C-alpha positions as CSV (number, residue, x, y, z in Angstrom):
1,X,-44.5,-21.5,-15.2
2,X,-42.1,-19.2,-16.9
3,X,-41.6,-17.1,-13.7
4,X,-41.2,-20.3,-11.7
5,X,-38.7,-21.6,-14.0
6,X,-36.8,-18.4,-14.0
7,X,-36.5,-18.2,-10.2
8,X,-34.3,-20.9,-9.5
9,X,-31.7,-19.7,-12.1
10,X,-32.0,-16.3,-10.6
11,X,-31.4,-17.6,-7.1
12,X,-28.3,-19.7,-8.1
13,X,-26.7,-16.6,-10.2
14,X,-27.4,-14.1,-7.5
15,X,-25.1,-15.2,-4.6
16,X,-22.3,-15.7,-7.2
17,X,-22.7,-12.1,-8.5
18,X,-22.8,-10.8,-5.0
19,X,-19.9,-12.7,-3.9
20,X,-17.9,-11.6,-6.9
21,X,-19.1,-8.0,-6.5
22,X,-18.1,-8.0,-2.8
23,X,-14.7,-9.5,-3.6
24,X,-14.1,-6.9,-6.2
25,X,-15.2,-4.0,-3.9
26,X,-13.4,-4.8,-0.7
27,X,-9.9,-3.7,-1.6
28,X,-11.1,-0.5,-3.2
29,X,-13.1,0.6,-0.2
30,X,-11.5,3.2,2.1
31,X,-9.2,1.7,4.5
32,X,-10.3,-1.9,3.7
33,X,-7.0,-3.1,2.6
34,X,-3.5,-2.8,4.2
35,X,-1.6,0.4,3.3
36,X,1.0,2.7,4.4
37,X,0.1,4.8,7.5
38,X,-1.8,2.0,9.2
39,X,-1.2,0.6,12.7
40,X,-2.3,-2.7,13.8
41,X,-1.8,-6.5,14.4
42,X,-0.5,-8.9,11.6
43,X,-1.7,-12.4,12.4
44,X,-0.7,-15.5,10.6
45,X,-2.9,-18.6,10.4
46,X,-3.1,-21.9,8.8
47,X,-5.7,-22.0,5.9
48,X,-8.8,-20.8,7.8
49,X,-8.5,-17.0,7.4
50,X,-12.2,-16.4,8.3
51,X,-12.0,-18.4,11.7
52,X,-8.7,-16.6,12.3
53,X,-10.5,-13.3,12.1
54,X,-13.2,-14.4,14.5
55,X,-10.5,-15.5,17.1
56,X,-8.7,-12.3,16.7
57,X,-11.8,-10.1,17.4
58,X,-12.7,-12.4,20.3
59,X,-9.1,-12.2,21.7
60,X,-8.3,-8.5,21.1
61,X,-11.8,-7.6,22.4
62,X,-11.1,-9.5,25.7
63,X,-7.8,-8.0,26.4
64,X,-8.6,-4.5,24.9
65,X,-11.5,-4.3,27.3
66,X,-9.1,-5.4,30.2
67,X,-6.5,-2.9,29.3
68,X,-8.5,0.1,28.0
69,X,-12.0,-0.4,29.3
70,X,-15.1,-1.0,27.3
71,X,-15.4,0.7,23.9
72,X,-17.2,4.0,24.1
73,X,-19.7,4.7,21.3
74,X,-21.3,8.0,20.5
75,X,-25.0,7.1,21.1
76,X,-25.4,10.1,23.5
77,X,-23.8,12.4,21.1
78,X,-26.0,11.3,18.2
79,X,-29.1,11.9,20.5
80,X,-28.0,15.3,21.3
81,X,-27.5,16.2,17.6
82,X,-30.9,14.7,16.9
83,X,-32.6,17.3,19.1
84,X,-30.6,19.9,17.4
85,X,-32.0,18.7,14.0
86,X,-35.4,19.2,15.2
87,X,-34.9,22.8,16.0
88,X,-33.4,23.4,12.6
89,X,-36.2,22.0,10.3
90,X,-36.1,24.9,7.7
91,X,-33.0,23.2,6.0
92,X,-34.1,19.6,5.3
93,X,-31.3,18.8,3.0
94,X,-28.7,20.1,5.4
95,X,-30.3,17.9,8.2
96,X,-30.1,14.9,5.8
97,X,-26.5,15.3,4.9
98,X,-25.7,15.9,8.8
99,X,-27.6,12.6,9.5
100,X,-25.7,10.7,6.9
101,X,-22.5,12.1,8.3
102,X,-23.4,11.0,11.8
103,X,-24.1,7.5,10.6
104,X,-20.6,7.3,9.1
105,X,-19.0,8.6,12.0
106,X,-20.7,6.4,14.3
107,X,-19.7,3.4,12.2
108,X,-16.1,4.4,12.1
109,X,-16.2,4.7,16.0
110,X,-17.7,1.4,16.3
111,X,-14.7,0.1,14.4
112,X,-12.4,2.3,16.3
113,X,-10.3,-0.4,18.0
114,X,-10.1,-3.4,15.6
115,X,-11.1,-3.6,12.0
116,X,-10.0,-6.5,9.8
117,X,-8.6,-5.4,6.4
118,X,-7.3,-7.1,3.2
119,X,-3.6,-8.0,4.0
120,X,-2.7,-8.9,0.4
121,X,-1.2,-12.3,1.3
122,X,-2.8,-15.8,1.9
123,X,-2.8,-17.0,5.7
124,X,-2.2,-13.5,6.7
125,X,-4.8,-11.4,8.5
126,X,-4.3,-7.8,9.3
127,X,-6.4,-6.2,12.1
128,X,-6.1,-2.4,11.9
129,X,-6.3,-0.7,15.4
130,X,-7.3,2.7,16.4
131,X,-6.6,4.5,19.8
132,X,-4.5,1.8,21.3
133,X,-0.8,0.7,21.3
134,X,-0.4,-2.7,19.3
135,X,2.9,-3.4,20.9
136,X,1.5,-3.0,24.6
137,X,-1.7,-5.1,23.8
138,X,0.1,-7.9,22.1
139,X,2.9,-8.1,24.6
140,X,0.2,-8.0,27.3
141,X,-1.6,-11.1,25.6
142,X,1.5,-13.2,25.2
143,X,2.7,-12.4,28.8
144,X,-0.6,-13.6,30.2
145,X,-0.7,-16.8,28.0
146,X,2.9,-17.5,28.9
147,X,2.2,-17.2,32.6
148,X,-1.3,-19.0,32.7
149,X,-0.5,-21.6,30.0
150,X,-4.2,-21.4,28.8
151,X,-4.5,-22.0,25.1
152,X,-7.0,-19.4,23.7
153,X,-6.8,-20.0,20.0
154,X,-7.0,-22.8,17.6
155,X,-6.1,-21.4,14.1
156,X,-4.0,-18.2,15.1
157,X,-0.3,-19.0,14.8
158,X,1.6,-15.6,15.2
159,X,0.5,-12.4,16.5
160,X,2.8,-9.4,15.6
161,X,2.0,-5.9,16.5
162,X,2.7,-3.3,13.8
163,X,3.3,0.0,15.0
164,X,4.0,1.7,11.8
165,X,3.8,1.1,8.0
166,X,5.3,2.9,5.1
167,X,6.0,2.0,1.3
168,X,8.2,-0.9,0.8
169,X,11.0,0.9,-1.3
170,X,14.2,1.4,0.3
171,X,14.3,5.3,0.3
172,X,10.9,5.3,2.0
173,X,12.0,2.8,4.6
174,X,15.2,4.7,5.5
175,X,13.4,7.9,5.9
176,X,10.6,6.3,8.0
177,X,12.7,4.3,10.3
178,X,15.1,7.2,11.0
179,X,12.3,8.6,13.0
180,X,10.4,5.5,13.9
181,X,13.4,3.8,15.7
182,X,14.1,6.8,17.9
183,X,12.0,5.9,21.0
184,X,14.2,2.6,21.5
185,X,17.6,3.4,19.9
186,X,18.3,7.2,19.9
187,X,20.6,8.1,22.4
188,X,20.6,8.3,25.5
189,X,18.3,5.3,24.7
190,X,20.0,2.1,23.6
191,X,19.8,-1.6,23.6
192,X,20.9,-5.0,22.0
193,X,18.8,-5.9,19.0
194,X,18.3,-8.2,16.2
195,X,16.3,-7.8,12.8
196,X,13.9,-10.5,11.5
197,X,12.7,-10.2,7.9
198,X,9.9,-11.6,6.0
199,X,8.6,-10.7,2.6
200,X,5.4,-11.9,0.9
201,X,4.3,-11.4,-2.6
202,X,7.3,-9.0,-3.2
203,X,10.4,-9.5,-5.4
204,X,11.9,-6.3,-5.6
205,X,13.3,-5.9,-2.2
206,X,16.5,-7.2,-1.2
207,X,16.8,-9.0,2.2
208,X,20.4,-8.2,2.7
209,X,20.1,-4.6,1.6
210,X,17.2,-4.0,4.0
211,X,18.9,-5.4,7.0
212,X,22.3,-3.7,6.2
213,X,20.5,-0.3,5.9
214,X,18.3,-0.6,9.0
215,X,21.1,-1.9,11.1
216,X,23.0,1.1,9.9
217,X,20.2,3.4,10.9
218,X,20.1,1.9,14.5
219,X,23.8,2.3,14.8
220,X,23.7,5.9,13.7
221,X,21.1,6.7,16.3
222,X,23.5,5.6,19.0
223,X,26.8,3.6,18.3
224,X,26.2,1.6,21.8
225,X,23.4,-0.3,20.1
226,X,24.7,-3.8,19.5
227,X,23.4,-6.8,17.6
228,X,22.5,-9.9,19.9
229,X,21.2,-13.0,18.3
230,X,20.6,-15.1,21.4
231,X,18.7,-13.0,23.7
232,X,18.3,-9.4,22.4
233,X,16.4,-6.7,24.3
234,X,14.6,-5.6,21.1
235,X,13.7,-7.3,18.1
236,X,13.0,-5.2,15.0
237,X,10.2,-6.9,12.9
238,X,10.1,-6.3,9.3
239,X,7.2,-7.8,7.4
240,X,6.7,-6.8,3.9
241,X,3.6,-7.5,1.9
242,X,3.4,-6.5,-1.7
243,X,4.2,-2.8,-1.6
244,X,3.8,-2.1,2.1
245,X,6.4,-2.5,4.9
246,X,5.1,-3.3,8.3
247,X,7.4,-2.4,11.3
248,X,7.7,-3.0,14.9
249,X,10.2,-3.1,17.7
250,X,9.2,-5.9,20.3
251,X,10.5,-7.1,23.6
252,X,10.8,-10.7,24.7
253,X,10.6,-12.1,21.2
254,X,12.7,-15.2,22.2
255,X,11.0,-15.7,25.5
256,X,7.6,-15.7,23.8
257,X,8.6,-18.0,20.9
258,X,8.7,-15.6,18.2
259,X,5.3,-14.3,19.4
260,X,3.5,-17.6,18.5
261,X,0.4,-18.1,20.5
262,X,0.5,-22.0,19.9
263,X,4.1,-22.3,21.1
264,X,4.0,-19.9,24.0
265,X,1.6,-22.2,25.9
266,X,3.0,-25.4,24.8
267,X,6.6,-25.1,25.5
268,X,6.1,-23.1,28.7
269,X,5.5,-26.4,30.6
270,X,9.0,-27.4,29.9
271,X,10.6,-24.3,31.1
272,X,11.3,-25.5,34.5
273,X,12.8,-28.8,33.4
274,X,15.0,-27.5,30.6
275,X,17.3,-24.6,29.9
276,X,14.8,-21.9,28.4
277,X,17.4,-20.5,25.7
278,X,18.2,-23.8,24.2
279,X,14.5,-24.9,24.3
280,X,13.6,-21.7,22.7
281,X,15.9,-22.3,19.7
282,X,14.5,-25.9,19.2
283,X,10.8,-24.7,19.4
284,X,11.6,-21.8,17.2
285,X,13.2,-23.9,14.4
286,X,10.4,-26.4,14.7
287,X,7.5,-23.8,14.4
288,X,8.5,-21.9,11.1
289,X,11.5,-23.5,9.9
290,X,11.9,-21.8,6.5
291,X,11.4,-18.4,8.2
292,X,13.4,-19.2,11.1
293,X,16.4,-20.2,8.9
294,X,16.0,-17.0,6.8
295,X,15.9,-14.8,10.0
296,X,19.1,-16.4,11.6
297,X,20.9,-15.8,8.5
298,X,19.7,-12.2,8.3
299,X,20.8,-11.5,11.8
300,X,24.3,-13.1,11.2
301,X,24.5,-10.9,8.2
302,X,23.7,-8.0,10.5
303,X,26.6,-9.0,12.7
304,X,29.0,-9.4,9.7
305,X,28.0,-5.9,8.6
306,X,28.6,-4.4,12.0
307,X,32.1,-6.2,12.1
């Protein structure tokens, strides 16, 4: 009886303990939280983060296979190394170490393309990518959804490629972007651009200072780079979460409704009837009004700084 009485209590407590331990361990695990040096895709959703991660894996997996072919795992390599281990039975300890190393390597390989990590902000999911170009993949997804008008997600709102991350301190960002911006903006390359800025769980960065400094760096790479708030060739996306600055330079930001998967299929139907540019502005302001207002203000500040 005493054991039977104890069991229900144990059962009740165990999930709580496991859940608490799981939550406590996740950020400490190697590569399980967003940090400087990562590339990936930043995804915003409305409340349901778990479903958002599921949708992201499904969508990215579908298009990832189309663009890059099915993922290749190292099963064959593992079998080869297994036969090598049989030949070298003298050193059991070394063989065990080797096997553990291979299991780890295999696990890492299976997570090679897409791995969800803790973003550090509510309603934000970060999918770390390896071996692919986030900008190309996300642009391809949006281009396809824009053309087909097929709604493929329910909870995912925006999907932003993040091609580089650094520490969210002005000196780090200046040093990092001097090189990061080169493929788009260093002479002879040039283009019209705008800067959109969003900070979450961060109070030490100044929006005005960041925009001023980054616009200055773009200008120094080639004086012919000009600000365009209506339809820029490139949009510099700056997303700061806690002490990590996420960066990308994206195309068709206006056309693809700020990379919003819900809006890019919805408003597309009206493109033929209305002026796309005026529609875009209306749609954008409706989607994320606080952010849109901030971004417009930011871009205007860039223009003023340039003048």
